[in-house]
N, C-alpha and C positions, 0 to 999 in steps of 0.2 A: 224495481225502482222504488225508492223512499217518496213519502208524499210531497216533500220539497224538491225533490230532484223532477219531478215532474214540470211542475210551474216555471222552476228557474230555468229549464232548459226549452222553453217556449221561443215561438218565432220571434224576429225583430217587429213585430207587428202587435200591439196590444190597445186595450181600451181605456182613454185617459179621461175620466169621469170630470164632469163640470169645466170641462175647456170649450172654449168658445173661438179659439183662433185656428181651427183646422188641423191641429197637430194632434196624432192619433196614431204615434208609434213609438217604441221603445229606443229606438236608435235613433240618437240624433248628432249633427254635425254643426257646430257652430263656426261659420267660413271669417278668416279675416277680413276688414273691409280693403277696398283698392280703388284707385284714383278714376276708374271710368263713371263712376256715378256722381262727380263731384259738381260737374254742369247742371246736371237734372236737378241735384240739392240747392244749387244757389238759384236756380229758375224758382222752385218750388218755394224757396224763403221768401223771395221777392213777393210773388203772389201771395202768399201767407199775411204778408205784412200790408198789403195792399198799393204795393210801388211799382210803378212802369216797368216793363221788362224791358233791358237794354241787350242788345247783341253781346255776345262774349264768346270770344275766341277760347277752342278747348285748351286745358294746360299742357298738353302734350305738344301743341303747336312750335315752340320754340319762342314766341314772341307774344305780347299782347298789346292790341291796338285801343288805347284808351280814347273815346270820345270826349272833345272838351267838354261837354255837358254831362259826362259819366259824375255819378255822385260818388263822394270820397269814401261813403260808408260802403256801397257795393264793394268797391276793392278789397276794404278790410274784411268783409264776408268771403270772398273769394280767398285770400290768402287763408283766413282761418280754416275754411273747409279742408284746404291741401294740407295745414298742419296737422288737422284731425284725423285726417286720412292716413298720413304717415306714422302717428301715433298707434292706431290700429293694426298695422303692418304686422306687429310680434307677436300678435293673437294674444293667449293666454301668458305668455312668458314674462316674468314680473321678477325684479331684483325682491331681494328677501326682507322680511321686516320681521322682527322679533320682540316678544315679550315674555316676562319671567314670573312664574307665580309660583306659590309656595303650599304645599298640602297644610292645613291645619292653620288655627290664628296664631300670630305672634303671641308670645306669652307675657309680653307687656304692651298692653293695649294702648296704653296710657302713651307710650312712645310713639306707637306705630301712629296714631291720630295726627302726630306733626310731620311725621316724614313715610311717606309711603315704599319708600326704597331700603328701608331698615328693618330688617327680622330679625326678633331675637328670640332663643331657643335654649334651654338649661341644659348644660353640660350633662352628658350621658342619653341623651336622647336621640334622635333619628330627624335628621335634616333631608329634606326632599324637595328639591327645585325642580320644577318643570320649565323648561323653555320651549315656549309655545311660537311656532314659525309660520309663516307663509310665504309664498312664492314658489315660481313655476321655473325650471324643474324644482325639485324637492332639495331645498338647501341642505349642507353637511354643517353638522353642530358641532362644536368644541366648547369645553367649560373650561375655564383657566381662574387662577384666584392669585390675589397680590395682597400681601400683608405689610405695609409700610413701603421700604424701597427694596423688600424681595419677593420673589416670586415663588409660590409654590405650586409646581404642577401636579399634584396628587402622586406624590411618590416617582417623579420622575416622569409622569406620562398625563397627556390631557384625555380628559373624558371627553367622548364622541356621541356620547347617549343625549337623547332627548331629557331625560330625567338622571339629574344628579343625587345620588343617595349617599348621604354618609350616616352609618350607624355608629352609634354612643360618642357622637361628638365630643371633643375636647377643647379646651381653651387655646390653643394655639391654632386650630382651625378656623377660628373667627376671621373676618377680614373682609374686603370686597370680591365677589364673584362674577365672573362675567361669563357671559355667553354670547358666542360669536357665530354668525350664520352667514353663509355664503354658496351661490350657487353659478357662479361664474359672470351674471350679470348686475351690472352696477358696483356699487361698492357694498362691502360687507356689514351686515347690521350687527350692532353691538348693543347688548343691554348689559346693565350690571344690578346689582344688588348687594347691601351691605350685611353681614350677619353678625350679630352681637350676641358671643355666648354669654350667657349668665353663670356664674359658679358663687361659692361662698366656702372657703377652707375653715377649718376650725382654729379659732384663734389662738395666739400665743401670748402669755404675759411673762415678762422680764423684769426684774428688779433692779435698781441701780442706786447708788448714794451720791450725795453730794461731790463734786471735786475738791480734793485736798482733805478730805476729813477721813482717809482710808484708817482703819482700824480692824482688829479681830472681830469686835464687838460694836462695828460702828452705828448699829441701829438703834442703840441706847441712846438717847436724846441728840439724835442726827436728825437731817431731812434725806426721805426716802421716796422715790420716784417709780411708780408702777407702769410701765408701758405697755399698751396692748395693741396687737398689731394683726390682722386677717387680712390675706389675699382674696379680693372679692371684683366682680362685675357684676351689675353697679357699684358705686361706692359705698362702703359700708358706714354704716350709724352704730355709733358706739355707746353704751351706758355700763355706770358703775354703779355694785352695791356692796355696802358693808353688812356682811351676815345677810337679814332681809332688809335692810334699810336702803332704801336708794341713794344716790351720793349724788346731787345737782351742785354746781359753783354757786356760792354762797350761802347753801345750808348748812356750813359746819366752817366755823374759821380756821381750822387746823388743817382743813382740806381745799385744794386748789386743784380745779380740771381745765387743761388749758390742751390746744393743739400747736405744736410746736411749726415756726416758720418755715415755710418752703416743702411741708409735706403734703399739700392738696388733700388732707381728709384722711391719709394713711393710717393714722394711729391717733391715739387719745390718751394722754398722760395724766395720771392721778397723782400729785403731790401730797406728800403728807410732811407738814414742816413741823421740826423738833416734836418728834414720837411721843405721843402720851400712852397711858395706860390703855384707854380705849382703841386705840389702833393698833395695837396688836389682836387681829381679828381674820376671818374668812373673807377674802377679797373676791367679787365675781365679776369677770367682764363679759358683757353680752353684746354681739355683732350682729346686727339686723341688715337685710336689704330691703325691708319693707315688704317681704313675702312676695316680691315680684317671681314669675314664673312658679309660684309655690317653694320658693325655697325658705325652708324652717330657719328661725334664730340659731345662733349655736353660742355656747356659753364655755368657761374654761375660769377653773377656781385656783387660789394661790393664797395659802396660810401663811400670815406675817404674824413670826415672835421673836423674840429676843436673842432665839438662837440661831435665827436665819443668816446664813453665811455663803459666800461665793465657794466656788471649789479649791482645792487643792490636792496636787497627786504627788506620787513617787512612782520612777521606773526601777525595777530589781533587777536589773541587767547592765552590763559594761556598755562604755560609748567609746570608740565604736566596737561592734562584733564581729571578729575574724573568723570565718569558718571555712570548711573544706565541702566542696560538691556533693551532695548525696547526705549530710546529715542534716538531721533533725535540728530545729531551733525552736526556743520559745521563750515570747516577750512577756513579760509580768509587768501590770501597771496596777498600782493600788490607789485609794483614795486615804488620803491623811487630813481632809476636813472637808465641811459643806453641808449646808442645810437650806431645803430639803436635800435628800442623798441623791449626789450626781451619777447621770448616765455615762458610761465610759464607752468609747468607740475608737478603733484602730483606722488610720489612713494612711497612704504611702504618697509620696513627694510627689511624684509622676505618675501617671496612672493609677490602676485600681489594684487592690489585693491579688494576689496570685489566687486562681481557681481553686487551688487545694488547700488554701488557709483554712484553718480550724477555729474559729471565735467561740470564746465560754467568759462571758463579761470581760475581766479586762485582761483575760490571757488569751496570747495569738500564739499559734503554733504552725509552723511550716514543717510538715512531714519530711521530705526531701528538698533541699534547697538546690538551686542550679544558679549559673553565674547571671540568667534575666531575672530572679527574684532580688538581685542586689539593690539596694538604694537606701533612702532616710524613710523611718515610719516612726507615724507619730501617735502618741495616745491624746484623745480628747476628752475631759470632763466637762458636763454641763449641766446645770441645775437651773437655768435661767435667772441667777442672781450675781449680778455683776458681769464679768467676762469670763469666757470659758478659760481653762487651765487646759495647760497643752507642755507636752515633755516628748523629746525625739532622741533617736537614736540611728546608726548608720549601720548598716549590713554591709560586710566586705567578703565575698566570696572568692576563695583563692583560685588563680588561674596563670598558666601558661602555654603560651602560644607562637606561632609565627616566628621560627627559629631560622635566621640567615646569617649571612657571611660575607666579607668580600676583601678581597688582597690589596694594598695599595704599595706600587713601588716605590721606591726614595721619594719621599715630596719633596725634597730639597732640590734635587736633580730633575725633578719631573718625567723621569721614565717612564716607559711604557712598560719595560721588561723588569724581572729580578735579576741582579748580575751579582757576583761574589765581590765581597768587600762594600757593597752597599746596603743601606736599611731597607728592611722591608716590615710593614705593617698588616697583621692580620687581624680582622675586627669581627666581632660576633653579637648578636641583635636580638632578644626576645621580648615580647610583651609580657608585664607580668603584673599581677594583681595580689595583694599590694607591692608597690615597687619596692618598700624598703626593707621587703623580706627577700629581695631577688639576691642571689650569691653566684659567682662565676667559680669555676675551676679548669684549670689548663691542665693539659697531658701532652707528652711528646711520645709518641710509639707506644700510649699506654702507661707513661711512668709520669708522676706529678711533675710538674715544674712549678718553680718557686721564681719571683722575682728577682733578679739580678744584674750586672751591670751591664750586660751584653743582652739580658731578655728581661725588657722591661714590661711589667703588667700593670696595666690604668685601667680605671673606669671613668668614662666619659661622663660630664655635668649631666645630671637628669634633664636640666633645663632645655640643653643644647640637643641631645641624642638619648633619650632615656632608653635605657635597660640596653645597654652598649659598654663591654670589654672589646680591650685592646690588647695584643701582644705585640710590643717592637722588638725585633732583631737587629741588632747594632752590628753592623761589619759582617754580613751573611760570610759564612764559611761553607765549606763542601761537608763538613759535618754536622750542619745544620738540618740538612736535609731531610724530611721524615714527615711524618703523617702526625700534624697538631689537632687536640681534641678540645672543643671548649663544652662545658656542661654547665646549664643554668639548672638552679634549683632554688626552692622557696625554703627557708628556714621552719617554718611551721611543719613542714612535712605533709603528707597525705597526697600530694601531686606528684604525678611523674617527672624526673628530671628529662631535659632536653638536651641529646648531645648533638655537636655539630664536628664534621672531621673536617680538615683542610690538609691539602696534600702540598707539600713544598719539595719540588726537585728539578733538576734541571730542565725535565718536560714540560713544566709548569711556565706557559706560554699567554698573552694577552689573546683575547677572542678575535676571529675575522669573520667576515658576512660577506657571502657571494650567494647570488641567485641561479639556479642553473639555466643553460640557455633557452632549453624548451618550456620554461616555466615563467615566461613575460616575453611579450604579452601572452595573457592565459584568457582563451574565447571560450565562453560555455555559453548554455543556454536557460533562459528563465525558468526557474522551478528545480534545477539540477541544484547537485551538491558539488561544490568545488573546494579545493584545497590547495591553499598558497603557500610557498615554500621559501624558505631561508636556509643555506647551508650556512651551519656556524663550527666553526674549527677553535681550537685553544683547549686549555686545560688549566684549570676547570673550565667546563662549558655553562656560560652565564643563563640567565633568565631574557629570554627574547620579547620584546613589547612590539604589538602591533597598534598602530594607528592610522586614520586617512590622511595622507599627504596633500591632496588637491583641494580638501576643503573641510571646514570646522564642524564634522558631523560625527554624530556618535557611531560606535561599531555595531554589530550586529547583535550585540547582547545588552547594548543600551549605554555602555560606558563608552569613555573616550580613547581607554588603551585594552588590550585584552593581553594576558600572559599566556606565555608558550614556553615549555621547558624541551621541545624538540625541535622549534625554529616552524613549526607548521601552524597555520591558520586555517580552519575547517570550518566552513560556511554551507548550511543547509538551507535550501529552497532560496536560492539566489532570486534577487530581483532586479529590475532595470535601474534602480535607484542606486545600487551598488556599484555600478562602473565607476572605474577612475583608478587614481595612483593609490598603492598602499605603501606605507613605511614599516619596515621592520627594523628596531636597531636594539644593540645590548644593552642590559641594566646592569648597575654595580653590584647586585644581588647575586650571591652564590658566582662571583667572579672577579672581575679585577676592576678595581675602582680606577678607572681611565676615561678619557675622553670615549663617549659612546661611539661604536661603530654601527654604520647604518646602510639599508640598500632600499630600493624602491622594486614594488612589483607591479605591473599593469593589469586590472581586470577589465576584460571587454564582454558584456552580457550582451547577448543577441536575443531578440523577441519578435514575435509574429506581427504582423500588423494590426495596430488598433483602427476600427473602422464602425463607421455610422452611416445608416442605422443600425444596432444589434438586430432590433426586430420592430417591423413597421407592420400594420394591417391595413390593407387597402380595399374598401368597398366600393365595387363598381356595377352598374346595372351590363347587361348583354348588349353587345354591339358598340361597346363605347370602348375606347383607346385608354391606356395607361402605361407609365413611363417609370421604370424603377431605376434609383440611382444610389450606386455603394462609393461611398466616400473614404480614403485613407487620411487618418488622421496623423500617425507615426509609425514607423517599423525601424529596425536596423537588423541587418542592414537594407538599406532602402532602394537598391538597386542589385539585381534585376527583380521586378515584381510581375507576377503573371497573374490573372483573374480568370475562373470558370463560372459561367451561368448555367444552373441547372433547375429544372421543375420536377421535383421528386427524384429518380434516379436519372432521369434523362439529360443529357447533355446538350444546353442549346448553343453556347458560345464560350470560346477560349481566345486569351490573345495575352500581350503583353502591354505594359504601361511605358509609354514615351514621355513626355513631360506633363502630362494631363495628372491629375490625381484623385480622378474619380472615373468609372466605369458605368454604362445605362443599358438598360434593356427596355425595348420598347414592345408593346401588344397594342397592335393596328385596332383589333376588332376582337373584343372579349365573347369566348363561347364556353359552353359547358366544360370542354377538354383543356380550356385555358386556365380555369379555377384552378389553385393549388396553392402549395409552398414553395417560392423560388429562394433558391440559395447562388450567393456570389461569394467564393472563395477566393482570398487575395492572399498570395503565397509568395513566402521569401525562404531563405535557408532554414531559419528558426521554426518555421511553421505557418501557419493558414490563420488568419481572421475571416470572418462568416458574417454577412448581411444576410438576413431573411425577411421574405415580404409573404404574408400571408394575403392574398388576393380572391375575394371572396364576393359573393352577391348577397350574402345575407344580410337582410335588414337589420337596422339598428333595434335597440329594443325598445318598446313604447314607454312614455314616462307617465305612469299614474299621478293624476292631479288630485293633490291632498285637500284643497281649499274648496272643496265642491261645497256650496251653500247648503246645510241641512241634509245630508247625503240619505238620512235614516227617516222613514215615514213607515205608519202603520195603516192599514186599512181594514184588518180583522182581530180579533184577539190574539191567537197564536202565532202569527206569522208577521214579518216585516220586510219591508223591499228597501233596496239598496242602489242609491244612482253612482253607478261606476264610470268615471270619466278619465280621459288620459288624451295625452298627445302622442306625435310620432316623432321619436328625434330622426333628424335629416332625412325627411321622407324623400328627397329627390334624388339621395346619394345612390340608390341602386333603381332595381325597377320599382312599376307600380305596385303598389300593396293592393292585392285583390280580395285579401279576407285575414280574419284576426281568427286564431283558434283559441277560444275561451274554456279555461279548465276551472274546475272550481271543487273544493272538497272540505267536507266537515272538518274542523279542528280535531285532531288526535285520529283520525280515520286516514285508510292508505290509500282508498280508490278514489280516481279523480275522474267526474263527469265533464264532459267536452261537448263543446257545439262550436259549430264555424259561424262567425257573424260577418257576411258579404259587404265589401266595400266597393259604391259605385262611384267612378270618376277619381282624378288624383287628390290625394290629401296634401293641403295645404301645411306649411311649416307655421307649426303655433296653432292650427285648427284641432279646436278641442270636441272629442269625440265622446257620446253619452253612451250608456247600453245600463238598464235597468233591470236589476237582479231582483226576481220576485219569489215568492214561497218559499223565504229564509225563515229557520226556525227560530222563535226566541227561547233562550238568548243566547244562542248558540254563535260562536266566532267561526268565519270561514277563510278560507286560505285560496286565494285567486290568482291563477296563473293567464298570463294572457301574450301568446306568440304571434307575430306578421307572418304573413304567408306571401310569397312573390312567386314568379315563375321559376324562379331558381331553386325555391323550396322555402324551408322554415327559416324564420329568422332568431335573433336571440329574444329570451324570454324575459320578462318582468314577474315577480310575486310579490304580493303584498298580501296583508290580513285584514279582512274588515269585521269590526265588531260591532256588537249591539248594545246601544247603550239608550236610555229611556228619553226619547224625544222630549226634552224640556223645552224645546222650542221645534214644534213639529213641522213637517215638510209643508212649506206653503202651497208648492206648485200643484199639490194635489192632496190635501187634507180633508178627510172625511170621516164623521164619527156617527155611529149608528146608536152609540150607548151600549155595546155589546158586551164590552170587555168589563173586566173587575175595576180599571182603575177609570173607567166612562171617559177615557181620553184625556186622561189629564185636567177635567175640569174639576173646579174646586167651589164650595160655597162661600160665600160672603160671610163675614163675621160680624158685620155691623147690620144686617137685616134683621127681620122680625121673626122668620121661621124658614127651612130648608126646602128646596126642589128634593123629589124622591125619583128613583130610579124604580121603575115598573113593567110589568107584563101584563097582558091579560089574563094569561094563565096562572101568575102567582098573586094576584090581587087579592084585597081582603074579600071574604064572601059578604062582609056587611058594607060594601061598598055604596055610594051614594048614587042612587039610579038618575037617569034623565041629566046625567054630565060625565063627560071624559070619554076617552075614546074607548072602542070595543076592540082594538087591534093597534097593531102600530103601523106606520107608514105605509110599509109593503102588506098589510093584509094580514099577518102571521099574529097569531094568538101568543106565539111563544117568543116573539119579536119585543125587545125592550125599549123603552122611551123614559122622558123626563117630565114629569108632571107637579103640579102644587095642588096640594090637598087642602080644599077651602072649608072644611067640616068643624065643627067645635073642636077646640076653643078658638079657632081663627076669628079674627073683628075686621070689619070694613076697613079697607085701606092700608092691611097690614100689608109688607111686601117681602118676597123671597127673590134673592139674586142669586144666579148661577154664573161663574167667572170661566170663563175659557183660558186655556194656557196663554202662556205670554210668547208671542210670534214675532221675532227678532229678522227684520227686512233684511234683505242684502244690501252692501254696502253701494251707496249711489255712485253711478258713473259722473263723474263731475262735466263730462261732454256728453251726457244722454239726458234724459228727460227728467222731469223736476223730481217727480214720484212715480212710481210702478202701481198701476191698477191692479185690483184684485175684486173678482167677482164672489160676493158672500152670499150663499141661498141656504134657506133650511125650509124644513115643515111643522107647521102649527096647527093645533086644535083646540078650538074656542067654542064649544057646545055648551050650553045652557042658560036657565032664564036670568042666572046672578054674575054672567061672567064681568070679569072686570078690566084691566088693563094689561097687555101683553107690551112691555118696551125692549127696545134694543139699545146698546148704548157703546159707543167706539173710545175705549179707554186708551190714550196715547202716554209712553211712558218718556219720562224726561226729568228735569230738574224740579218739575211741578207736573203731578199728575191731572191729565185734562179728560172729561167725560164730555163725549159730544151725543144727542141723542141722533140716532141713526135711523132707526124704523119704529112705529108704533102703530098697535090696532087695539080697539075695544070693542065689547059687544059680542052678542051671539051670532057665529057664523055657521052654524049647523054642525049635526053630525057628518064631520067630515074632515080630510087633511089638507091644508091649503097650503101653498108653496111662495114663499117671498125670495126676492131677488135684488141685491143693493149693492152698487160699484162702490167701493172704497179706495183711498187714495193716502194710504198712511205715509208718515215722512219719519217715523221712527218706530220702535219697537211698542207693540201693542196688544192690546187684551179685547175681548167681545164680551157683554154683560147682558144675560137676559133677566129682566125683572120681571116679574109676576106679582100683580097687586089684586089683592080679593076685593071682590066684588060685594054687593049687600046682603047676600045668603050664601048658603051652602051648597048651591048647582052652580059652582063657578071654576070647575077644574079647568086648568088650563095646559096644554102638552107641547113638547116640541121633539122632533127627531130630525137624523140624518142633517145635522149642519156640515154644510161644505165650504170651501175656500180653495178656487182655482187662480190660477195667474192669468190677468187678462180681463177685460171689461165683460159684464154681462152681454148677452145677445138681446138686440133692442126688443124683441118680440117678448121677452122672456121680462122685461122691466114694464112694460107697455101692459100684459096682459094678467101678470099678477100683482103687482103692486098698486094697480088702480082700484083693483077691485076690493082690497085689503084697506085703502086709506092710510096706506103708510107716508110718512112724510117724505122717505124718498130724495134725501139731498145729498148732493155730491159734497164729501166731505172736505175740506181745505181745497177746494175750487178756486179760490183766489191764489193760490199758487201759481194757477196754470199761464197767466200771461206773464210769467217772468222768464224773460231771455228766448221768447218764441223762437226766434231763428236758431238757437244752440239745441232746442229740442228736435227740431226738422232736422238739422246736420248732423245729430247722432250717429255712431257708427251703427251698422246693421245688425240687430240682434239675432 
């Protein structure tokens, strides 16, 4: 077993040094208050206040008899007592509180000074915000962010960690970040912080001429505007230079620098009025954000000459360009003017350029074009002078698709059938690109047809029905029967023709729809695959359109209508929402252009019962009763329903539903054989719905308490201790918890060290249990597992990680420093004194030490033990001071209903031997808006060759430090030493104060004793500690 494990897994008893309140064990339980002590507390309050005791009925008596002479204050005190006891009933359970901190300082300290909730960071750096929460049980944390009216949920998901970390932060990620903590008690706690992302883009200079003076050489004797723009946060400041000369407003009559209206500092314009020869120069614009967040200034230059001109371009292609699919196409754009030389880019009117596009300067090549690549392409030239030049061309990719036909009987007689002697029209339609290249050819039995008096070939107006041709047969004769073929083609070629055959004969009849008798209504089960069928007759057979007849909802594929060529609608994975009436109807395509025929098909979807609860965990102790209930929410068919109750594979009960909608199964007295998984199956023709109940006697998981005040403390150099605290979730739900199994392992290790912690008596809801883990090796982290044990067995486990952190605020309950470790318990030297305290042991001291002064060993008598002392040899002078500062101790937050302040026993050993001993003073420094130092203890003169002990009570009301001040006496034999400094919660024992402080001539004052008389009654009525 390792060194740490032996001490860690010790028993629940241990020595607590410096404690005078009788608590000498490692396992502590803080029990919530109860109303039973209310009367005694009120009576003690009256006696403390010097008031006459008046009879009082207990608060549980149902009524209170108030004597006529009863003081009103007495009644108020009693009511306050009852209220305070009610408040403590929740134990340590508390609603959440939250505070946001950030790693590092804001890069713009000046701004943070005015607003604490604004954090500034440079673009590209790492943002790290931590949400510090308190509350018990441990609150759940969620980070969200808002920017303006939109909400950014971190890629559509919230962050549930305490720390929000964004690496390489970008400007759009600035905004207000919210941390929300909730644990089910009270209202959620929400705090926010605004994050400003600072950045500075490269500035851009654009050149413009005055309106109405455009000429090719308009910069000669013209007014020119140089505009500088840079995106930034915070707002940018601009400055202009001509060559090396800094240009300022008023420094040159021919130059004007101004900011346009309504731009809010977005730009700075340099106006050159009536260009002069010296105005043809190199101009520089410097953009600056005053080096905030260490963002350097950025500069851009522009050369202005008499040749400066805006761009002009030309396209070396036709407009439009009509190509066949698969062909390669090249678009060429060249500049015809512009100084400086313009840059050329290609853009597409809708969407981005195709992925296969090859760009080379002003040349754009598409290797194998498709219909998806069609559209308008534009070439843009820009040189930041004037407006960009733009030229566009349209690319059209040939296509033929969707060939259809329909037959229209004599439209003048509204016939449904074709008849000899009547007119018949055959229509043929395709989608063609470009439509103007579309041509149609008609054939009868393979022979070309030309328009004649009896056979009229026409083309429908493109605005009415694009891509449609018609063949009108006037006065149909028997000899006109045959196969008519419509062929659609494009003039440019390269695209396959579309050929459509239409048969006209005595058997050509309009369609008719029927539903087979066994196909409606159609009954199926949820999840199956089903086919709805409509039989279509006629020649030719048209396309059948399926839709919902009973409601306006989409079909299974998401559309409002689905097409079928054989009259069958196939539905995969049928759901209960698909029950209802479906309509099948003929379309005009590939059939007769007559009034649609339609029929209805009813679909009935059966589904097993939907029940609640699907799963429920029931925790109950032995010998207690439990009743399980399974309820039917919906089912089809709803009659007849049967149910089965099983425990594992054992059948417990069966039956049928009558009028009720639920079934119950009771267990009157739970025993070991009654625990397990109960399944209730409710069954109909379509299947079964199941309620599952896990009945168990397992205890709920413990709830680790994360708000322990200063859980880490250290008494020796290489090890530390940790105060582990927890509450038990719903302790009364199951049998009494008799023990906890504590497991601990060092981070990265596999083996768990385990120990049982015995529990006496019942655990109260909200009761805080404390167990001190000792002999932990610094600076290792440990994984702690806690499992409650009942007579049922093990309960649910909880795991947490404890980490060592240097105790900046050491553990006040048992702080002890023997100055043995390297950092001398975080004591520090005062910068305002004359010299320093020195760490020393007798074994390591200088052989030339001054005799007849100073200790010969540390307080325990060890020659190797260390202590702190002041060396008074030369060059030290009489009256010079050395001050040693303790760490800062943060006291626990004060209970508003508790004592005014907490008492601590401060003790130390001191050694004052030598004929030139000066003075040893101890001060209490209280932290606040103003720092206050109060004299706490003092001693002077020779005390002999021995260690003496001092005890002082202190009552700090805020964070504090202790200061040891050694003052040199008149000579070199005046060394003063201290050792074994301790602070323990609770007042010092009276015998220690009397026996120790009296002989030392100590001041012995009680710091801030004036606070004690304030609200004495509340001190007496405070919750039990």
